[in-house]
C-alpha positions as CSV (number, residue, x, y, z in Angstrom):
1,M,-6.3,4.0,19.9
2,A,-2.5,4.0,19.7
3,Q,-0.8,7.5,19.4
4,S,0.9,8.1,16.1
5,N,4.6,8.9,16.1
6,V,4.3,11.1,13.1
7,D,2.5,14.3,12.3
8,P,-0.3,14.2,9.7
9,I,1.4,16.4,7.2
10,T,4.6,14.3,7.2
11,L,2.5,11.2,7.0
12,S,0.5,12.5,4.0
13,V,3.7,13.5,2.2
14,V,5.5,10.2,2.8
15,R,2.4,8.3,1.8
16,G,2.1,10.3,-1.4
17,M,5.8,9.7,-2.2
18,L,5.4,5.9,-1.6
19,E,2.4,5.9,-4.0
20,T,4.4,7.8,-6.5
21,T,7.2,5.3,-6.3
22,Q,4.9,2.5,-7.0
23,R,3.4,4.3,-10.0
24,E,6.8,5.1,-11.3
25,M,7.6,1.4,-11.2
26,T,4.4,0.6,-13.1
27,L,5.2,3.1,-15.8
28,T,8.6,1.9,-16.2
29,L,7.2,-1.6,-17.0
30,E,4.7,-0.1,-19.4
31,K,7.1,2.1,-21.3
32,T,10.2,-0.3,-21.5
33,A,8.6,-3.7,-21.8
34,R,8.8,-5.7,-25.0
35,S,5.7,-7.8,-25.1
36,S,2.1,-6.8,-25.7
37,V,1.2,-8.6,-22.5
38,F,3.2,-6.0,-20.7
39,N,3.1,-2.8,-22.8
40,L,-0.5,-3.1,-24.0
41,A,-2.4,-5.3,-21.6
42,H,-0.5,-4.3,-18.4
43,D,-0.5,-7.9,-17.0
44,Y,1.9,-7.0,-14.2
45,S,2.0,-5.8,-10.7
46,T,4.3,-3.9,-8.4
47,A,4.6,-3.7,-4.6
48,L,6.8,-2.4,-1.8
49,F,7.7,-4.4,1.3
50,N,9.6,-3.4,4.4
51,H,12.4,-5.5,5.8
52,T,10.0,-7.7,7.9
53,P,9.0,-8.4,5.1
54,E,5.4,-7.0,5.2
55,M,3.7,-5.4,2.3
56,V,3.5,-1.7,2.8
57,L,2.0,-0.7,-0.5
58,Q,0.4,-2.6,-3.4
59,G,-0.2,-1.1,-6.8
60,Q,-3.6,-0.7,-8.3
61,D,-2.8,-3.8,-10.3
62,I,-3.8,-7.4,-10.8
63,P,-5.5,-9.0,-7.8
64,I,-4.2,-12.4,-8.8
65,H,-0.8,-11.2,-8.4
66,L,-1.0,-9.1,-5.3
67,G,-2.5,-11.5,-2.8
68,S,0.0,-14.2,-3.6
69,L,2.9,-11.7,-3.4
70,I,2.5,-11.6,0.4
71,P,3.3,-15.2,1.1
72,A,5.8,-15.3,-1.8
73,M,7.9,-12.5,-0.5
74,K,8.2,-14.3,2.9
75,A,9.1,-17.6,1.2
76,V,11.8,-15.9,-0.9
77,A,13.2,-13.9,2.0
78,G,13.2,-17.0,4.1
79,F,15.0,-19.1,1.5
80,F,17.9,-16.7,1.4
81,E,17.9,-15.7,5.1
82,G,21.4,-14.6,6.2
83,E,22.5,-14.4,2.5
84,I,20.7,-11.2,1.4
85,N,23.3,-8.7,0.2
86,E,23.2,-5.2,-1.3
87,G,23.0,-5.5,-5.0
88,D,21.2,-8.9,-5.0
89,L,18.3,-9.5,-7.4
90,I,16.2,-12.6,-6.9
91,L,14.0,-14.3,-9.5
92,H,11.3,-16.8,-8.7
93,N,8.0,-18.3,-10.1
94,D,7.6,-21.6,-8.4
95,P,4.2,-22.3,-6.7
96,D,6.0,-24.5,-4.2
97,Y,7.5,-21.2,-2.9
98,A,4.0,-19.5,-2.9
99,G,4.2,-18.3,-6.5
100,S,0.9,-17.9,-8.4
101,H,1.5,-19.8,-11.7
102,I,4.9,-20.3,-13.4
103,I,4.2,-17.9,-16.3
104,D,3.9,-15.1,-13.7
105,T,7.6,-14.4,-13.0
106,C,8.6,-12.2,-10.1
107,M,11.7,-10.2,-9.2
108,Y,12.7,-9.1,-5.6
109,Y,15.2,-6.4,-5.0
110,P,16.5,-5.7,-1.5
111,V,16.9,-2.1,-0.8
112,F,19.7,-1.3,1.7
113,Y,20.3,2.1,3.4
114,E,23.5,2.8,5.3
115,G,24.4,-0.9,5.2
116,E,21.0,-2.1,6.6
117,L,18.1,-4.0,4.7
118,V,15.2,-1.6,4.9
119,F,12.8,-2.3,2.0
120,W,12.1,-4.7,-0.9
121,T,10.9,-3.5,-4.3
122,V,8.9,-6.3,-6.1
123,C,7.6,-6.7,-9.6
124,K,5.7,-9.6,-11.1
125,G,4.7,-9.9,-14.7
126,H,3.0,-12.5,-17.0
127,L,5.7,-13.6,-19.5
128,T,4.4,-14.6,-22.9
129,D,6.3,-18.0,-22.7
130,I,7.9,-20.0,-20.0
131,G,9.1,-23.0,-22.1
132,G,7.5,-26.4,-22.0
133,P,5.6,-28.4,-24.7
134,V,2.9,-25.8,-25.5
135,P,3.5,-22.1,-26.5
136,A,2.5,-19.6,-23.8
137,G,2.4,-22.3,-21.1
138,Y,-1.2,-23.2,-21.0
139,N,-1.3,-26.9,-21.7
140,P,-4.8,-28.5,-21.2
141,E,-3.2,-32.0,-21.8
142,A,-0.7,-31.6,-18.9
143,K,-1.1,-34.3,-16.2
144,E,1.7,-32.7,-14.0
145,I,3.5,-29.5,-13.5
146,Y,6.5,-30.6,-15.4
147,A,4.6,-30.6,-18.7
148,E,3.8,-26.9,-18.3
149,G,7.1,-25.1,-18.3
150,L,10.1,-24.0,-16.5
151,R,9.9,-23.9,-12.7
152,I,12.2,-21.4,-11.1
153,P,12.6,-21.6,-7.3
154,P,14.2,-18.5,-5.7
155,I,17.5,-17.9,-7.5
156,K,19.8,-14.9,-7.6
157,I,20.3,-13.4,-11.1
158,W,22.4,-10.6,-9.7
159,D,24.9,-11.3,-6.9
160,K,26.2,-8.3,-5.0
161,G,25.4,-6.1,-8.1
162,V,27.0,-8.5,-10.6
163,P,24.5,-9.9,-13.2
164,R,24.7,-13.7,-13.5
165,H,24.6,-13.8,-17.3
166,D,25.0,-17.6,-17.3
167,I,21.9,-18.1,-15.3
168,L,19.9,-15.6,-17.4
169,N,21.1,-17.1,-20.6
170,M,20.1,-20.6,-19.4
171,L,16.6,-19.4,-18.5
172,L,16.0,-17.4,-21.7
173,T,17.4,-20.2,-23.9
174,N,14.5,-22.3,-22.7
175,M,11.8,-19.8,-23.6
176,R,10.1,-19.2,-27.0
177,A,10.3,-15.7,-28.6
178,R,13.4,-14.8,-26.6
179,R,13.5,-11.1,-27.6
180,D,10.1,-10.6,-25.9
181,Q,11.1,-12.5,-22.7
182,E,14.5,-10.7,-22.5
183,G,12.8,-7.4,-23.0
184,D,10.3,-8.0,-20.3
185,F,13.1,-9.3,-17.9
186,N,14.9,-6.1,-18.4
187,A,11.7,-4.1,-17.8
188,L,11.1,-5.9,-14.5
189,I,14.8,-5.3,-13.4
190,G,14.4,-1.6,-14.3
191,A,11.2,-1.1,-12.4
192,C,12.9,-2.7,-9.3
193,Q,15.8,-0.2,-9.6
194,V,13.6,2.8,-10.2
195,G,11.6,1.9,-7.0
196,A,14.8,1.5,-4.9
197,R,16.2,4.8,-6.2
198,A,13.0,6.6,-5.1
199,L,13.0,4.9,-1.6
200,I,16.6,5.8,-1.0
201,G,15.8,9.4,-2.0
202,L,12.8,9.4,0.5
203,M,15.0,8.2,3.3
204,D,17.7,10.7,2.4
205,K,15.1,13.6,2.8
206,Y,13.1,12.5,5.8
207,G,15.3,10.0,7.6
208,K,15.0,6.2,7.8
209,Q,13.2,6.2,11.1
210,T,10.6,8.8,10.1
211,V,9.9,6.9,7.0
212,Q,9.5,3.7,9.0
213,D,7.2,5.4,11.5
214,C,5.0,6.6,8.7
215,I,4.8,3.1,7.2
216,E,3.8,1.6,10.6
217,E,1.1,4.2,10.8
218,L,-0.2,3.4,7.4
219,L,-0.3,-0.4,8.3
220,R,-2.2,0.5,11.4
221,M,-4.7,2.6,9.5
222,A,-5.4,-0.2,7.1
223,N,-5.7,-2.7,10.0
224,T,-8.2,-0.2,11.7
225,H,-10.4,0.0,8.6
226,M,-10.7,-3.7,8.2
227,N,-11.2,-4.3,12.0
228,S,-14.0,-1.7,12.0
229,L,-15.8,-3.5,9.2
230,I,-15.4,-6.9,10.7
231,A,-16.8,-5.5,14.0
232,E,-20.0,-4.5,12.2
233,V,-20.7,-8.0,11.0
234,P,-22.6,-10.1,13.6
235,D,-20.5,-12.8,15.2
236,G,-21.2,-16.3,13.6
237,L,-20.2,-18.8,11.0
238,Y,-21.2,-18.1,7.4
239,S,-20.7,-20.2,4.4
240,G,-20.7,-19.7,0.7
241,T,-20.5,-22.3,-2.2
242,A,-19.7,-21.7,-5.8
243,V,-19.7,-24.2,-8.6
244,L,-16.6,-24.7,-10.8
245,E,-17.9,-26.0,-14.1
246,D,-16.3,-28.9,-16.1
247,A,-14.4,-27.3,-18.9
248,G,-13.9,-30.4,-20.9
249,H,-11.6,-32.3,-18.5
250,G,-14.2,-35.0,-17.8
251,F,-14.1,-34.8,-14.0
252,G,-17.4,-33.1,-13.7
253,D,-18.4,-29.9,-11.9
254,F,-16.7,-29.1,-8.5
255,D,-18.0,-27.2,-5.4
256,I,-15.7,-24.8,-3.6
257,T,-16.9,-23.6,-0.3
258,A,-15.7,-20.9,2.1
259,H,-16.6,-20.9,5.8
260,V,-16.1,-17.5,7.3
261,T,-16.1,-17.2,11.2
262,I,-16.6,-13.7,12.6
263,K,-15.7,-13.0,16.2
264,G,-15.4,-9.5,17.4
265,E,-12.7,-7.8,15.2
266,S,-11.3,-11.1,14.0
267,C,-12.1,-13.2,10.9
268,H,-11.2,-16.7,10.1
269,I,-11.7,-18.0,6.6
270,E,-11.6,-21.8,5.8
271,I,-11.6,-23.2,2.4
272,E,-13.2,-26.6,1.4
273,S,-12.3,-28.0,-2.0
274,P,-12.2,-31.4,-3.7
275,P,-8.9,-33.4,-4.2
276,Q,-6.5,-32.1,-6.8
277,I,-6.8,-33.6,-10.3
278,P,-4.4,-34.3,-13.2
279,Y,-5.6,-31.2,-15.1
280,F,-4.3,-27.6,-15.2
281,I,-6.8,-26.0,-12.8
282,N,-5.3,-26.9,-9.5
283,S,-4.3,-23.9,-7.3
284,Y,-1.3,-24.0,-4.9
285,E,-1.7,-22.2,-1.6
286,G,0.0,-18.9,-2.5
287,N,-2.3,-18.4,-5.5
288,S,-5.3,-19.2,-3.5
289,Y,-4.5,-16.4,-1.0
290,S,-5.3,-14.1,-4.0
291,G,-8.6,-15.6,-4.5
292,V,-9.5,-15.3,-0.8
293,Y,-8.3,-11.8,-0.5
294,L,-10.1,-10.6,-3.6
295,G,-13.5,-12.1,-2.3
296,L,-12.9,-10.3,1.0
297,M,-12.1,-7.0,-0.6
298,M,-15.1,-7.2,-3.0
299,F,-17.2,-7.4,0.1
300,A,-15.3,-4.9,2.2
301,Q,-14.9,-2.1,-0.3
302,L,-12.6,-0.2,2.0
303,P,-10.8,3.1,1.4
304,P,-7.0,3.1,1.1
305,P,-4.3,2.6,2.2
306,Y,-4.1,-1.0,0.8
307,N,-1.3,-2.9,2.5
308,E,-0.7,-6.0,4.6
309,G,-2.3,-4.3,7.6
310,L,-5.7,-5.2,6.2
311,Y,-5.1,-8.9,7.0
312,R,-3.5,-8.7,10.5
313,N,-6.8,-9.9,12.0
314,V,-7.7,-12.2,9.1
315,T,-6.5,-15.8,9.3
316,V,-6.9,-18.3,6.4
317,N,-6.9,-22.1,6.2
318,M,-6.8,-23.4,2.6
319,G,-7.7,-26.9,3.6
320,P,-5.5,-30.0,3.5
321,K,-2.6,-30.3,1.1
322,G,-3.5,-32.2,-2.1
323,T,-6.8,-30.4,-2.7
324,L,-7.9,-28.2,-5.6
325,C,-7.2,-24.9,-3.7
326,N,-4.2,-26.2,-1.8
327,A,-2.4,-28.3,-4.4
328,K,0.9,-30.0,-3.9
329,S,3.6,-31.1,-6.5
330,P,3.5,-32.3,-9.1
331,A,-0.2,-31.0,-9.7
332,P,-0.5,-29.2,-13.0
333,H,-1.7,-25.7,-12.3
334,M,-1.2,-23.2,-15.2
335,N,-4.9,-22.2,-15.5
336,C,-5.1,-21.5,-11.7
337,T,-5.0,-17.8,-11.8
338,T,-8.4,-17.7,-13.5
339,T,-9.8,-21.3,-12.8
340,P,-10.4,-22.0,-9.9
341,M,-9.4,-18.6,-8.5
342,E,-12.6,-16.9,-9.7
343,T,-14.8,-19.6,-8.3
344,L,-12.9,-19.4,-5.0
345,T,-13.4,-15.7,-5.0
346,D,-17.1,-16.1,-5.5
347,A,-17.4,-18.6,-2.7
348,V,-15.7,-16.2,-0.2
349,R,-17.8,-13.2,-1.4
350,L,-21.0,-15.2,-1.1
351,A,-20.1,-16.2,2.6
352,F,-19.5,-12.6,3.4
353,E,-22.7,-11.4,1.7
354,K,-24.6,-13.9,3.9
355,A,-23.1,-12.1,6.9
356,A,-24.1,-8.7,5.5
357,P,-26.8,-8.9,2.8
358,A,-26.8,-5.2,2.3
359,K,-23.4,-5.4,0.7
360,V,-24.4,-8.0,-1.9
361,S,-23.2,-7.6,-5.5
362,A,-23.2,-9.8,-8.5
363,S,-20.3,-11.9,-9.8
364,W,-18.2,-10.6,-12.7
365,G,-17.7,-12.7,-15.9
366,H,-15.1,-15.5,-15.5
367,A,-12.0,-15.7,-17.8
368,N,-12.5,-17.6,-21.0
369,G,-9.5,-16.8,-23.2
370,C,-6.9,-17.8,-25.8
371,N,-3.2,-17.7,-26.5
372,I,-1.7,-17.7,-30.0
373,A,1.7,-18.7,-31.5
374,G,3.2,-19.2,-34.9
375,W,5.9,-18.0,-37.3
376,D,6.3,-14.4,-38.2
377,K,7.7,-14.1,-41.8
378,R,8.3,-10.4,-41.4
379,H,11.1,-11.0,-38.8
380,D,11.8,-14.7,-39.5
381,E,11.1,-15.7,-36.0
382,E,8.6,-17.4,-33.8
383,Y,5.9,-15.3,-32.0
384,V,3.8,-16.3,-29.0
385,T,1.5,-14.3,-26.8
386,M,-1.3,-14.5,-24.3
387,V,-4.2,-12.4,-25.8
388,L,-5.4,-10.5,-22.8
389,A,-8.0,-8.8,-25.2
390,S,-9.6,-12.2,-25.5
391,I,-10.6,-12.5,-21.8
392,I,-12.3,-9.1,-21.4
393,S,-15.8,-10.0,-19.8
394,G,-18.4,-8.0,-18.1
395,A,-18.6,-6.6,-14.5
396,G,-21.4,-7.6,-12.1
397,A,-24.2,-5.2,-11.3
398,T,-24.8,-3.8,-7.8
399,N,-28.0,-2.7,-6.0
400,S,-27.6,0.8,-7.4
401,Q,-26.1,0.4,-10.9
402,D,-25.6,-1.7,-14.0
403,G,-22.4,-3.6,-14.4
404,W,-19.6,-2.0,-16.4
405,H,-19.0,-3.3,-19.9
406,A,-15.8,-5.0,-20.9
407,C,-14.2,-4.6,-17.6
408,G,-13.5,-8.2,-16.4
409,P,-12.6,-10.8,-15.9
410,E,-13.2,-11.1,-12.2
411,C,-9.6,-12.3,-11.5
412,C,-8.2,-9.0,-12.8
413,F,-11.0,-6.7,-11.6
414,G,-10.6,-4.0,-14.1
415,A,-6.8,-3.8,-14.1
416,L,-6.3,-5.3,-17.5
417,T,-6.4,-3.2,-20.6
418,S,-7.0,-4.4,-24.2
419,G,-4.6,-2.4,-26.0
420,D,-5.1,-0.9,-29.5
421,I,-6.2,-3.4,-32.1
422,E,-3.7,-1.8,-34.6
423,M,-0.9,-2.4,-32.2
424,L,-1.7,-6.1,-31.9
425,E,-1.9,-6.3,-35.7
426,H,1.4,-4.5,-35.9
427,S,3.0,-6.8,-33.4
428,Y,1.9,-10.2,-34.8
429,P,1.0,-11.5,-38.3
430,I,-2.7,-11.5,-37.7
431,I,-5.8,-9.5,-38.6
432,I,-8.5,-8.8,-36.1
433,H,-11.9,-8.9,-37.7
434,Q,-13.9,-8.0,-34.7
435,Y,-13.5,-6.6,-31.1
436,A,-16.9,-5.7,-29.9
437,L,-19.5,-5.9,-27.1
438,M,-21.8,-8.9,-27.3
439,E,-25.5,-8.6,-27.5
440,D,-27.5,-10.3,-24.6
441,S,-24.3,-11.3,-22.8
442,G,-25.0,-9.2,-19.6
443,G,-26.9,-11.0,-16.9
444,A,-30.5,-9.9,-16.7
445,G,-31.7,-8.0,-13.6
446,R,-33.3,-4.8,-12.4
447,F,-29.7,-3.7,-12.9
448,R,-28.2,-5.4,-15.9
449,G,-24.7,-7.1,-15.8
450,G,-22.0,-5.6,-18.0
451,S,-21.5,-7.0,-21.5
452,G,-18.8,-9.3,-22.4
453,T,-16.7,-9.1,-25.7
454,C,-16.0,-10.9,-28.8
455,W,-12.4,-11.1,-30.2
456,E,-12.2,-12.6,-33.7
457,V,-8.7,-13.2,-35.3
458,E,-7.3,-14.6,-38.5
459,P,-3.6,-15.5,-39.2
460,L,-2.3,-13.7,-42.3
461,D,0.1,-16.1,-44.1
462,E,1.1,-19.0,-41.9
463,P,-0.9,-21.4,-39.7
464,M,-1.5,-20.3,-36.1
465,T,-1.7,-22.3,-33.0
466,L,-4.6,-21.3,-30.8
467,I,-4.9,-22.6,-27.2
468,T,-8.0,-21.9,-25.1
469,F,-8.2,-21.8,-21.2
470,G,-10.7,-20.8,-18.6
471,E,-14.4,-21.6,-18.0
472,G,-17.8,-19.8,-17.8
473,R,-18.9,-21.6,-21.0
474,R,-21.9,-23.3,-19.4
475,I,-22.7,-21.6,-16.1
476,P,-23.2,-17.8,-16.5
477,A,-21.9,-15.3,-13.9
478,M,-23.9,-15.4,-10.7
479,G,-26.6,-12.7,-10.3
480,A,-27.7,-11.4,-6.9
481,G,-30.8,-10.0,-5.3
482,G,-33.2,-12.2,-7.2
483,A,-31.6,-11.8,-10.6
484,Q,-32.2,-14.6,-13.1
485,S,-31.6,-14.9,-16.9
486,T,-33.9,-17.0,-19.1
487,M,-31.6,-16.7,-22.1
488,V,-28.5,-18.4,-20.8
489,D,-26.6,-19.5,-24.0
490,K,-25.8,-15.9,-24.9
491,K,-24.3,-15.1,-21.4
492,V,-21.6,-17.8,-21.4
493,G,-18.3,-18.0,-23.2
494,R,-17.4,-20.1,-26.2
495,L,-15.0,-20.4,-29.1
496,E,-16.4,-20.3,-32.6
497,I,-14.2,-21.4,-35.4
498,T,-15.2,-20.5,-39.0
499,R,-13.7,-23.0,-41.5
500,N,-14.7,-24.9,-44.6
501,G,-17.9,-22.9,-45.0
502,G,-19.2,-23.8,-41.5
503,T,-18.9,-22.7,-37.9
504,E,-17.8,-25.0,-35.1
505,V,-18.7,-24.0,-31.5
506,I,-16.1,-25.2,-28.8
507,T,-16.7,-25.1,-25.1
508,D,-13.7,-27.2,-24.0
509,N,-10.1,-26.1,-23.5
510,V,-8.4,-27.2,-26.7
511,I,-5.3,-26.7,-28.8
512,E,-6.4,-25.8,-32.4
513,T,-4.5,-25.0,-35.7
514,I,-6.1,-22.0,-37.5
515,N,-5.1,-21.6,-41.1
516,P,-5.1,-18.4,-43.2
517,G,-8.6,-17.8,-44.4
518,E,-10.1,-19.3,-41.2
519,R,-11.4,-17.3,-38.3
520,A,-11.5,-17.9,-34.5
521,A,-13.9,-15.8,-32.5
522,N,-13.5,-16.0,-28.7
523,K,-16.7,-14.8,-27.0
524,N,-16.7,-13.9,-23.4
525,P,-19.4,-14.0,-20.7
526,G,-21.1,-10.9,-19.2
527,G,-21.4,-10.0,-15.6
528,G,-24.3,-11.1,-13.4
529,G,-27.4,-9.0,-12.9
530,F,-28.9,-7.6,-9.7
531,G,-32.6,-7.8,-8.8
532,N,-35.7,-9.1,-10.6
533,P,-35.3,-8.3,-14.2
534,F,-39.1,-7.8,-14.6
535,E,-38.6,-4.7,-12.4
536,R,-36.2,-3.1,-14.8
537,D,-37.6,0.1,-16.2
538,V,-39.1,-0.6,-19.6
539,E,-37.4,2.5,-21.1
540,N,-34.0,1.2,-19.8
541,V,-34.7,-2.1,-21.7
542,V,-35.6,-0.1,-24.8
543,E,-32.4,1.9,-24.5
544,D,-30.4,-1.3,-24.2
545,V,-32.0,-2.6,-27.4
546,R,-31.2,0.6,-29.2
547,N,-27.6,0.3,-28.2
548,G,-27.3,-3.3,-29.3
549,L,-26.8,-4.6,-25.8
550,V,-30.1,-6.6,-25.8
551,S,-31.9,-8.2,-28.6
552,L,-35.6,-8.2,-29.2
553,E,-35.7,-11.8,-28.0
554,G,-33.7,-11.0,-25.0
555,A,-36.0,-8.1,-24.1
556,R,-38.9,-10.4,-24.2
557,L,-37.4,-13.5,-22.6
558,D,-35.2,-11.9,-19.9
559,Y,-37.2,-8.7,-19.1
560,G,-40.7,-9.4,-20.2
561,V,-40.7,-6.4,-22.6
562,V,-42.3,-7.0,-25.9
563,I,-41.1,-4.6,-28.6
564,A,-43.3,-4.6,-31.6
565,D,-41.0,-3.1,-34.2
566,R,-37.1,-3.0,-34.4
567,E,-37.0,0.3,-36.2
568,S,-39.4,2.3,-34.1
569,L,-38.7,0.4,-30.9
570,T,-42.4,0.7,-30.1
571,V,-43.3,-1.3,-27.0
572,D,-46.4,-3.4,-27.0
573,T,-47.6,-2.3,-23.6
574,A,-50.4,-4.8,-23.1
575,A,-48.2,-7.8,-24.1
576,T,-45.5,-6.5,-21.7
577,E,-47.9,-6.1,-18.8
578,K,-49.2,-9.6,-19.5
579,L,-45.7,-11.1,-19.5
580,R,-44.6,-9.3,-16.4
581,A,-47.6,-10.3,-14.5
582,V,-46.6,-14.0,-14.6
């Protein structure tokens, strides 16, 4: 083992200050942002890079952002190589430069110390609009990326400390709800500056070389953790396949396969996916890194630090260009951070679980959400937002506990928050009739999957455009360890629109107009279960019924538990034993 150049006390203090810097950046975004996507749902991520550039610290943020930041930072730094100056600020969202999807806009701020580039502070956030024909960017009718919104290759919006107001004005002029976008831009800029200020203060206190030595040690620690885990896995080739369901595009279901080769302390991951299609679920290479890394980390479950050192001995091949997980222009892609990323994540995780079955866990519910837009009479202006509360699904169960409720979707892995209902109603001219856990949505198992949620909305005084995206509306979250659900229809997502005295159930990605007096209820899948559901303790099933998590029918069909009376919750022991004996 290499000898560290820093004492453990200094290392601990510098590590703590780096983590505090990242948290300060995150809090700056939360407290200064304009849109509900930022200040309520926290759909943003922050990271610190060294001059190499190598990620030295990632926030406890959105996995779909963090994995793609690694290749994106290298692409942006490479684009401006030799032209990076103190006071520059670079903006970028283009998947051709390793961006995730164009609604996720990223800012990169080079941090100079004594005239030398030492760090980058980086912030990425999901804007509520990026221009294009459909509000909020998700266009299920798009056949190419040009029909989705504004692509921004690496561009300087500050040049040597001078803001480029002409460029900023051009970008913002092409976005709906300009006040929100401008406010979120300013929050991203402020967070980058806050991070830079803290890093300069850190180097002032401990010296540039000491800080750099500490960072190298943190990278080495993360690399050691991952290498030790890989070394415990028997050498060999392991494959996992997950099914991406047809979400109304007419191309059918797709298989995504991950092949994992373990050799000593090295790991190679190769992705096999079908050719790209003229529909918005293609994933460019940078975004697919997020899916691969999330699948690996779900398996690894390593302690911090979390930095690029984790992946020094991990190589990835996304397959040939022009495929679903390695798309090339002009493939439409806006849905890619949820679909197919979550399926890609499942495929990678399944491959690793074949290598080490003791670490098996169930899949989380996949994203199945909606965006809304319309006219706000209160302010005489357009509103548009991605409703992050509408994609909150259930977490998967493990071999020791039930899945957490309302914690998904898998692509965000618990980092999203719903925000207060009252704040959403204050921000937009809507009334939210229901935000609740859904009965029977959690996957059945000896340990039950977490429950998904229902988010039901009505516009107040003007028609509202509602756009759906995602999947998980036919195939439920995968269970593990022998888990299987008999009642499937309650465990998948769907949109239910109540109008003209009836309810229409929609399982495709659509653009709908919802009028005042009509309601749209978006229902999310739960997480997968773990183990044989007939082995679940009867009293636990009764408790789930008491809490509204499982219905009487669900108890009987999924768990083989017959409850004779809803009020007393008395179990018919003989009938239960007979069912469970089958």
